[in-house]
C-alpha angles and dihedrals in degrees: 000000000000117000091254089063089067093047125100113186101153096281096101140015124258119231106181096204088061093055122089122244096192141047094266112184092000093072091096090053094060097116092048094046093048088055090046090052091056091049092048091053092047090055092043090054090056091051090045089058090056091046091051091049096046097045090192098119139025130212128207128189115197113199121201128174148141117268115290094016091125107254095146096049091044091055091048096047099041110026090031087073091064129085106277090212089070096039131087118187120190126183115202115211130181107313114262124219092270091052091049091051089064133054113285093253093055097091091041093055090049090056097050113123125234121258109278091038133099113225123201120197115201093204115346148184086319090077085076092064096035115039091024091052097044092050096032089231093161089076089071096047118122092232137122113284090233087070095056099074127148090259092055096129096038087057090049090053088055091047091051093048090050092048093049090048088049089055091050091052090050098051104273129115123206121203117183123205127194114191105215109207124178121241091242094051091049089051091053093048091050089052089051090054090054096045104037116070092209089060099044091098089066094054117112131168087213089067090063091052090053091048089059087062094056097129093047090053091048089057093044093050094047093049095046095045092047091048099045107032109111135162090254095044108027130181123227117201103204127190108246105186093091108047095196090056093048089052091051093051093047091049088054092050092047093050094044092050093049091047090052089050089050097196117199134199108258116250121256111273114248092238091054093045090052090053095053097091091052092046091050091051091051092049092048090050090052091054091056096053 
């Protein structure tokens, strides 16, 4: 599939059961695509250097997924190839009392990177239209009753679209990634966590409770992606059963986005250019002593 087949920017509806979770016909191309991933990341790192120098635009990747879909390893293997000086990674856990005392975007805004920096959100503001919706957590919010209307989540979709458009108009791009893992692959990864000592730390009984809500999450993901995918803040629904293939696709998205941004090194400031002859003379004098 071409990259556009994974993209949802408001021009078509997502039906998760119609989307692949594996590499499909590209399995035989693994060696080639692994090489291509490395090359993509090499080129992306060069563009990141220009982005960091120019500081005219920022880029944020928001990663969402079911448990065991591989967000952590994806961040390590893809974004770990970039210069950490121009990278800001934020993991969003269950909101604490301070978070819940503010609007739901408060902690997200605090985590936004500066222009010139690539931000990576491990989970994001979308938790507030996914987990909150599936578990109906909004019913327990300490919030005015006027806010808890029947169209609670539809209004949040509008708020999110408006916020992401606001970012676009202020020099920030948002790219959203959903890692689409199959039920069987998730089952196998949970078994690995039980059987392999080095993965015991990832094991959580809560994950099994969430797995039992699979169909509810399907519906929540479809609705939120269809409601919030826009040309300026697209969603990509990436197959997550084969980690090497997911990494390849994300490297393609990263490179394509940076190429579209087309960052350039800023020109030399006139005051610095005027000082070059004097600086050259000083350096030449140093070489003679």
